[in-house]
N, C-alpha and C positions, 0 to 999 in steps of 0.2 A: 304660857297660856293661863296658868292659874292666877298669876299676878294681874294679867290683863283683864281677866273675868272676875277678879276679886273673889276667888273661891280657893279651896285647898288643893294642893298638889295631889293628894290622895283621891280627890274627886275626879280630877282630870285623868289620873292613872287608871282608876276604876272604869271610866268611860272608854278610854283607849283599849283596855284589855277585855272589854265586853262584860265585865261583872256588874256594871251599872248602866242603865239605859239613859241616854241623853234626854233631859226634859225639854219641853217646848220653851220654857222660860230661859234656860241656859243656852239653848240654840239661838234664841232671839238676841240674847246678850252677846253671843259670839258673832252674830251677824252685825250687830251695831258696832262692835269693835274692829271687825276685820272685813266686812262686806262679803263674807263667804255665804253662799246660799243656805239659808236655814232649812229649806226643803231638802237639799242634798244632805245636810247634817242629820236630819231626822230620819232619812231613809236608812242610814247606818250601813251602807254598803261600801266598805273600803276599797273594793275592786273597781268601783266607778271613779273616774277622775274627778277631783274637786272642781267646782264651778263657782262663779260669782253669782250674785242675785240676778244678774242680767243674762245668765246662761253661758258666759264666756269661760274659758279655762282659767282656773285660779292659779296665779303665779306669785312669786315674791314681789313683783312690781304691783300686782293687785293689792297685796297687803300694805306695801309702802304708800300707795296712793290713798288707801283707806285711812291710814294713820295721818297723812298730810291733810286730808279733808277733815278728819275728826279734830285736829288741832284748831281749826278755824270754825267748827260748826257747833261747838257746845256753848257758845255765847252769841247772843243776838243783840242788835242795837236796842236801846230803850224803847224807841217807837215801835219796833217789831214786837218786842215783848208785850207792850201795851196793847197793840192791835190784836195779837193772838189771845191775850188774857180777856180782853173785852168781848171778843167773839165767843170764847168759851163761856164766859159769864152770861152772855145773852142767850146762848143755847140752853145752858143749865136752867136759867130763869124760865124759859119757855117750856121746857120739859116739866119742871116742878109746877108751873102754873096749870098746864094741861092735866097733870095728875091730880092737882087740887080740885079742878073743875069736875073731874070724874070721881071725886071723893076717894081717891087712892093716893093721897099725899105721903103718908108715913113710910111706905116701903121704899120708894125712890129716895126720899130724904135720908133714910137709914143707910141705903147703899152708897149714896154720895158721901155721907159722913165716914163710913168705913173706908172708902176709896181714898179720901183725903187723908185720913189717919195713916193709911199704909204709905202713901206718897211722902208724908211728913216724916215717917219713921225711916224711909229709905234715903231721902234727899235732904232732910232737915226742914225746919220750919216750926212755927209755933202751933203745936197741936191744939192748944186751947185758945186760938186766936179769936174765936167767936165771942169771947168775953170782953174783948177790947174793941168795941165798935168805933170809937173815935180814931184809933190808929188805922183800922181797916178802911174807913170812909176816906181818911186823908190819903192813904195809899192809892185807892181807886180814883180819887180826884186827880192825883198826880199822874196816873196812867192815862186818864182821859185827856189831860192837858198835853202830855207828851205826844199822844197819838194825834190830837187835833193840831198841834203845832206842826208836826211832820206832814200830816195830810193836807193842811191848808197851804203850806209852803210848796209842796210838791204838786198838788192838784190845781191850786189857784195861786200861782206866783204873782207878785206885783207886776203891773203892766211894763215897768221899766226893765224887768228881767226876762221878757219874752223874746229875746234875741234867738236866732236859730242855733247858735253855738251853745247857749245856756240850755235851750230846750233839749238838745242832744245829750248834754251832761245830765240833766234831770232824768231823761229817759233811761240812760245807762245806769244811774244810781237806783232807779226804781226796780231794776231787774236783779239787784244784789240779793 
């Protein structure tokens, strides 16, 4: 478990023995790795049977299913990455624009900066990326092109591709 959660064995042992209280952060990481209910974990009642996040009994099969899902879920297609990034960028721009209109820009900007620094520290990335606007603009343009390419070919395929068989395939791919 310590290896799975990237923490020390001593931490896991201290939690199991009751010397250390399970933090919400570690419970959330445990859920992400195993799909065990973080609510059940935080209740800390070992007499209650373990459950999944959906309330079903937690079994070895539940864990194995979670691992199989995780193997395929930590990477998305480029167009999905681009779509999600652009959605977040749009939301962030809206929040900061509204804060600026209310003459309250600097606090949310500060919080965003701290949040991005923490993500960069945990997952990697250029913490000082804001100083290289050419690279950032180029990457965002690439994301926009990737999203537009996928959106246009999925939502508006050429007339010659509008056969029922291809339409079913497109619909199936859009649900991935």
